[in-house]
Structures are given as C-alpha cells and as structure tokens.
C-alpha positions in Angstrom: -76.0 13.6 16.3 -74.9 17.0 15.0 -77.6 16.9 12.4 -80.1 16.8 15.2 -78.3 19.7 16.9 -78.7 21.8 13.7 -82.4 21.1 13.8 -82.6 22.4 17.4 -80.2 25.3 17.1 -83.1 27.9 16.6 -84.0 27.5 20.3 -87.6 26.6 19.5 -89.6 23.5 20.6 -89.5 20.5 18.1 -91.6 17.4 18.6 -89.9 14.0 18.8 -92.0 12.9 15.9 -90.9 15.8 13.7 -87.3 15.4 14.6 -87.5 11.7 13.9 -89.1 12.3 10.5 -86.4 14.8 9.6 -83.7 12.4 10.5 -85.3 9.3 9.3 -85.1 7.6 12.7 -87.6 6.5 15.4 -88.6 8.8 18.3 -86.6 6.4 20.6 -83.5 7.0 18.5 -84.0 10.8 18.8 -84.2 10.4 22.5 -80.9 8.6 22.6 -79.2 11.2 20.4 -80.5 13.9 22.7 -79.0 12.2 25.7 -75.6 12.0 23.8 -75.8 15.7 23.0 -76.2 16.6 26.7 -73.6 14.2 27.9 -70.9 14.7 25.2 -71.3 18.4 24.4 -72.5 19.7 27.8 -75.7 21.2 26.3 -78.8 21.8 28.3 -82.0 20.6 26.5 -85.5 21.2 27.8 -88.0 18.3 27.5 -91.7 19.1 28.0 -94.4 16.6 27.3 -96.7 17.7 24.6 -94.3 20.3 23.3 -91.1 18.4 22.5 -87.5 19.4 22.9 -85.8 22.8 23.0 -82.2 23.9 23.5 -81.9 26.0 26.7 -80.5 28.8 24.5 -80.4 29.3 20.7 -77.1 28.2 19.1 -75.2 29.8 16.3 -72.7 27.5 14.7 -69.5 28.6 12.8 -70.1 29.0 9.1 -67.4 29.9 6.5 -70.0 31.4 4.2 -71.3 33.7 6.9 -67.8 34.7 7.9 -67.0 35.6 4.3 -70.2 37.6 4.1 -69.4 39.6 7.2 -65.9 40.4 6.0 -65.8 41.4 2.3 -62.0 41.5 2.5 -61.8 37.9 3.8 -58.8 36.1 2.2 -58.4 32.7 3.7 -60.0 29.3 3.1 -61.7 28.1 6.3 -61.8 24.5 7.6 -64.5 24.1 10.3 -64.6 21.0 12.6 -67.4 20.1 14.9 -65.0 18.5 17.4 -61.2 18.1 17.3 -58.3 17.6 19.6 -56.9 21.1 18.9 -57.0 23.5 16.0 -53.3 24.0 16.2 -52.7 20.2 16.1 -55.0 19.9 13.0 -53.3 22.9 11.4 -49.9 21.1 11.8 -51.4 17.9 10.3 -52.7 19.9 7.4 -49.3 21.3 6.7 -48.0 17.7 6.7 -50.7 16.9 4.1 -49.3 19.7 2.0 -52.4 22.0 2.4 -51.5 25.2 0.7 -51.1 28.2 3.1 -52.6 30.5 4.1 -55.6 28.8 5.6 -57.7 28.9 8.8 -58.8 26.1 11.1 -61.8 26.6 13.4 -63.6 24.2 15.7 -66.8 24.2 17.7 -65.0 22.2 20.4 -61.5 21.1 21.3 -61.0 17.9 23.3 -57.3 18.6 24.0 -57.0 22.4 23.6 -53.7 23.7 24.8 -52.1 26.9 25.8 -48.6 28.1 26.6 -46.3 26.0 28.8 -48.4 22.9 28.3 -51.5 24.3 29.9 -54.9 22.9 29.0 -57.2 25.3 27.2 -60.8 24.6 28.3 -62.9 24.4 25.1 -66.7 23.9 25.5 -68.8 23.3 22.5 -70.1 26.3 20.5 -69.3 28.9 23.2 -65.9 30.3 22.3 -63.5 30.8 19.4 -60.7 28.3 18.7 -58.8 29.7 15.8 -55.5 28.6 14.0 -54.3 30.6 11.0 -51.4 29.0 9.0 -49.0 31.2 7.2 -46.0 30.3 4.9 -42.9 32.3 5.7 -40.3 32.5 3.0 -36.7 33.2 4.0 -37.1 36.0 6.4 -36.4 35.7 10.2 -37.6 39.4 10.6 -41.1 38.2 9.7 -41.1 36.2 12.9 -39.9 38.9 15.2 -42.5 39.9 17.7 -45.1 38.0 15.7 -47.0 36.7 18.7 -47.3 40.2 20.1 -48.6 41.4 16.8 -51.3 38.7 16.9 -52.1 39.8 20.5 -52.7 43.4 19.3 -55.0 42.2 16.6 -57.0 40.1 19.1 -57.2 43.1 21.5 -58.4 45.4 18.8 -61.1 42.9 17.6 -62.4 42.6 21.1 -62.5 46.4 21.5 -64.2 46.8 18.1 -67.0 44.5 19.4 -67.5 46.3 22.7 -65.0 44.9 25.2 -63.3 48.2 25.6 -61.2 47.3 28.7 -59.2 44.6 26.9 -55.5 45.0 27.2 -52.2 43.1 26.7 -50.0 41.1 29.0 -46.5 40.0 27.9 -46.0 37.8 26.0 -49.2 36.2 24.7 -52.3 37.1 26.8 -55.2 39.5 26.5 -56.7 40.5 29.8 -59.7 42.4 31.2 -59.2 43.7 34.7 -56.3 41.2 35.3 -58.6 38.3 34.1 -57.6 36.3 31.0 -60.1 36.6 28.1 -57.8 35.4 25.2 -54.5 33.6 24.7 -52.1 33.1 21.8 -50.0 30.1 21.0 -47.6 30.2 18.0 -46.0 27.0 16.6 -43.4 26.9 13.9 -42.4 24.0 11.5 -39.7 24.1 8.9 -36.6 26.1 8.5 -37.0 29.8 9.7 -33.9 30.7 7.6 -35.5 29.3 4.4 -39.1 28.2 4.1 -41.3 27.5 7.2 -44.9 27.6 8.3 -46.2 29.3 11.4 -49.5 28.5 13.1 -51.1 31.5 14.8 -53.3 29.9 17.4 -55.9 32.0 19.2 -58.4 31.1 21.9 -61.0 33.6 22.9 -63.6 33.2 25.7 -66.7 34.4 24.0 -70.0 33.2 25.5 -68.6 30.9 28.3 -70.1 31.6 31.7 -68.8 28.7 33.8 -65.6 26.6 33.6 -64.6 24.7 36.8 -61.5 23.4 35.1 -59.8 26.7 34.5 -56.8 27.1 36.9 -56.4 30.9 36.6 -58.6 34.0 36.8 -60.6 34.3 33.6 -63.5 36.2 32.0 -65.4 36.1 28.7 -66.9 38.7 26.3 -70.4 37.7 27.6 -69.4 38.1 31.3 -67.9 41.5 30.5 -70.8 42.8 28.5 -73.8 40.9 29.7 -74.8 39.9 26.2 -74.3 37.0 23.7 -71.9 37.4 20.8 -72.0 36.1 17.3 -68.8 34.1 16.9 -68.9 34.3 13.1 -68.8 38.1 13.5 -65.9 37.8 15.9 -63.9 35.6 13.5 -64.6 38.0 10.7 -63.5 41.0 12.7 -60.4 39.2 14.0 -59.6 38.3 10.4 -59.7 41.9 9.3 -57.5 43.0 12.2 -55.0 40.3 11.5 -54.8 41.2 7.9 -54.1 44.8 8.8 -51.4 44.1 11.5 -49.7 41.3 9.5 -49.4 43.6 6.5 -47.8 46.3 8.7 -45.5 43.7 10.2 -44.4 42.3 6.9 -43.8 45.7 5.3 -41.8 47.3 8.0 -41.1 44.8 10.8 -42.1 44.7 14.5 -40.1 47.9 15.4 -42.9 50.0 13.8 -45.5 48.3 16.0 -43.6 48.3 19.2 -44.8 51.6 20.6 -48.4 50.7 20.0 -48.0 47.4 21.8 -46.3 49.2 24.8 -49.2 51.7 25.0 -51.6 48.8 25.5 -49.5 46.7 27.9 -51.5 46.7 31.1 -48.4 45.9 33.2 -46.2 48.7 31.8 -44.2 50.2 34.7 -45.5 47.7 37.1 -43.5 45.6 39.7 -43.4 42.0 38.4 -41.9 38.6 39.0 -40.6 36.7 35.9 -40.8 33.0 36.5 -38.4 30.7 34.5 -38.7 27.1 35.8 -37.7 27.2 39.5 -36.1 30.6 39.2 -37.8 33.9 39.9 -36.6 37.4 38.8 -38.1 40.5 40.4 -38.1 43.7 38.5 -40.0 46.6 36.9 -41.5 46.4 33.4 -39.7 49.0 31.2 -41.3 47.7 28.0 -40.2 45.5 25.1 -37.3 45.7 22.6 -37.5 45.8 18.8 -37.9 42.0 18.6 -40.6 41.7 21.3 -38.4 40.6 24.2 -39.3 41.9 27.7 -37.2 44.7 29.1 -37.0 44.7 32.9 -35.2 46.9 35.4 -33.6 44.5 37.8 -31.6 45.9 40.7 -31.3 49.2 38.8 -30.0 47.6 35.6 -32.0 47.0 32.4 -32.1 43.3 31.4 -33.8 41.7 28.4 -35.7 38.4 28.5 -37.3 36.2 25.9 -38.4 32.6 25.5 -41.5 30.4 25.4 -41.2 29.0 28.9 -41.3 32.4 30.7 -44.2 33.5 32.8 -44.9 37.0 34.1 -46.8 37.8 37.3 -47.6 40.9 39.2 -45.8 41.3 42.5 -47.9 41.6 45.6 -46.6 45.1 46.2 -47.4 46.3 42.7 
C-alpha cells in the first residue's frame, strides 16, 4: 500500500493502468489499495475518469538520506517507520534489543502517540514530526538536570529558525504560539541514573496539520501560523543541529548555564498561574526556575519550588 503512496506522492495524476503495471497488480487491486490509503491514513485522493488518480496535495516522506544531506553535521543513525504505536515506545524496545545509542526514531504516523500525564498525542500520517532521540548517560545525574527544558529550548529555536518567530516556552515541556500548543516534549528514562542509563527525548511537533478534532486543548501548527507547507526533513535536520548545540552546552557545564536563556523565553514568566497536582491546586506567581529546572512560584508572599512529571501549569483567569 505504501509503495502505491510513493508513486502518488508527486501530486500528479497517474492512470490506474500505469499504477497497476508499476505494482504488478490489476487495476481492481489498485482501486482497493487506494480505498485503504484513504481509510487507514486519512488521505484525500482525487479520482477523475480519463485522467486517473491524484493526491489532493503532494506528499514529502521522511528520508534519512535527505536529512543527512540537509545537515552536514548530522551524527545519529535514523530509523524511520511508516506507522508505529509511538516513537518513544519503539525507542524503548530498541534499547531492550541492545541497539547502540545514540540513535533517532521517526515515524510518518503514530497509532498510540502519547504526551505527558497519559494524554494522547494526535499523530496523522505524514503531516507532523514524531521524533525520539535515544542517548546513553554514563554515571552523571547532573546530565539529567533540566534536560527536558533544554530539549524545549532546542525545539523552540528550530521553529524560530524556520520562520515561526512567536514560538515560546511553557514550563515544563511545552512550546506555544499565542497560548496554543505547537510542540511537546516527553522524556523517558530506563536504567540506573547513578550508573548507566538511557534517556529517550521524545518530541512531537505540529507541522502541516490543519484539522484535528481529537485534540482536547488549544493547538496550532507551523502551517497554520505561517500559511505555508513545511518540509519535515528540513525540520528534523534543523532540530538535530539545535539539539547537538544545546546538549553539548548542557553536558559541558550543566543546566545552570542555560537557565537564564530558558527564563528569557518562558512565556508565563511573572504571570499569575495555577499549579495542578492531582486534585490539589496551588495559586501563585511565576518567579522562574531553579538550577535543576524546577518551577519557582511566589505563593502567599513566599517562594516555593515545585518539580515532578504529574504537575500541570495553567494561567489564572486574572492573569
């Protein structure tokens, strides 16, 4: 089925006879495969008698060779999947298979993409970037301090580099444009942080998506913000370059040297917020973050520090 898609990706008309000849199947079999493409991948295909079949819009698929060409400093082996449950889940399975880190997992589609706090990450085919980079960490807890915030900075800078100039950060793991989510980060750790462990840096970026009824929060995409389509291979290459830069800084000198830059780009700095922890709500004002990436809030005139994967930050109505 995906072989057929690759024949159609140029956005031109192709006759059923030509497609059948290329695939070595009958025109009837081509028709059935086209129906599956529409049903399974949510693609729109034009069918015009006498002209054949055409994708509603040209499609660029993820290509490790193209990514490496676009980024001469590219360092990581790339595994690309047409469809997978989630890139983070596959990255964890690859660690179990003793795949040597670092390596990157990409997918055209996720069937069970996930974000923080168990949320579903909507992942349509060939529209967005689903990206999981696996790193090996040898005996250094400091290398994990503020790591998700470092990844967020790299994502934000990649978006700005490609023209989404209003992208900014929200503690702990979101990238927003005008209070709408455009990217999220999910880190997962396996092994012993005090000895040898692996960390999966999971990133989801809304790139060319224009509709998503399943998303349960305000969202946007690079295309909605700019009005143009983006080459996802270029985005992956640019993000890779930014990650190399920020990870090198983090490894050399720790998160404390990156802290001020993160705070400068925190959209909710100085704002009145509510911190949600299960059924509990804490109201305060954002002071910033500490040297380990924990959130600093002024609560009742007193500074308090909060960290943890199950925390959620929201703007207060009076902010």
